[in-house]
C-alpha positions as CSV (number, residue, x, y, z in Angstrom):
1,M,-21.8,29.1,1.5
2,P,-18.1,28.7,2.4
3,F,-15.2,30.3,0.7
4,Y,-11.8,28.6,0.5
5,F,-8.1,29.4,0.6
6,Y,-6.2,26.6,-1.2
7,L,-2.7,25.4,-2.1
8,A,-2.3,23.6,-5.4
9,R,0.7,21.4,-6.3
10,C,1.9,22.1,-9.8
11,S,3.6,19.6,-12.1
12,D,7.0,21.2,-11.3
13,N,6.3,20.6,-7.6
14,S,5.8,24.3,-6.9
15,L,2.9,25.4,-4.8
16,Y,0.3,27.9,-6.0
17,S,-2.0,29.6,-3.5
18,G,-5.4,31.0,-4.3
19,S,-9.0,31.5,-3.0
20,C,-12.3,30.5,-4.5
21,L,-15.9,29.4,-3.9
22,D,-15.7,25.9,-5.5
23,L,-12.5,23.9,-5.1
24,R,-13.3,21.3,-7.8
25,A,-14.3,24.0,-10.3
26,R,-11.1,26.0,-9.6
27,E,-8.9,22.9,-10.1
28,D,-10.7,22.2,-13.4
29,K,-10.2,25.8,-14.4
30,H,-6.5,25.7,-13.7
31,N,-6.1,22.4,-15.6
32,S,-8.1,23.6,-18.6
33,G,-5.6,26.5,-19.0
34,K,-8.1,29.1,-18.0
35,G,-6.8,29.6,-14.5
36,A,-3.9,31.8,-13.3
37,K,-1.1,32.5,-15.7
38,Y,1.3,30.9,-13.2
39,T,-0.4,27.5,-13.4
40,R,-0.9,27.5,-17.2
41,A,2.7,26.4,-17.8
42,R,2.7,24.1,-14.8
43,R,-0.2,21.8,-15.5
44,P,-1.6,19.5,-14.3
45,V,-2.2,21.0,-10.9
46,K,-3.9,19.3,-7.9
47,I,-5.4,21.1,-5.0
48,I,-3.7,19.5,-2.0
49,Y,-4.8,21.7,0.9
50,H,-7.6,24.0,1.8
51,E,-9.0,26.1,4.6
52,E,-12.7,27.2,4.9
53,F,-13.8,30.7,5.6
54,E,-17.1,32.5,6.0
55,T,-16.2,35.4,3.6
56,L,-14.1,35.8,0.5
57,A,-12.3,38.6,2.2
58,E,-11.1,36.2,5.0
59,A,-10.0,33.6,2.4
60,M,-8.1,36.3,0.4
61,K,-6.4,37.6,3.6
62,R,-5.2,34.0,4.3
63,E,-4.0,33.7,0.7
64,A,-2.0,36.9,1.0
65,Q,-0.4,35.6,4.3
66,V,0.6,32.3,2.7
67,K,1.9,33.8,-0.5
68,N,4.6,35.6,1.5
69,L,5.9,32.4,3.0
70,S,8.9,30.4,1.8
71,K,8.3,27.1,0.0
72,T,9.4,25.3,3.2
73,E,6.9,27.2,5.3
74,K,4.2,26.5,2.7
75,E,5.0,22.8,2.9
76,Q,4.7,22.9,6.7
77,V,1.2,24.5,6.3
78,V,0.3,21.6,3.9
79,S,1.4,19.0,6.4
80,N,-0.5,20.8,9.1
81,K,2.6,21.2,11.2
82,V,2.1,24.9,11.7
83,D,-0.6,27.5,11.4
84,I,1.3,30.5,10.2
């Protein structure tokens, strides 16, 4: 069963990064207001990018890498221009 790192586009055009087991369920959770505090005030959100990993630890490691990027760099990841 794969684990995922994802980027979600919020209603204010910001990007939220996270990791999960089920992308659809996570998007639904964010949009129901039961997800991260950051996304509750920025609904609706749409998962626009994801990467697949064998373990949750790997997905969370990627999440930590991307969280430290600038918005411009995150946008480049989304457009697959770079693999930072």
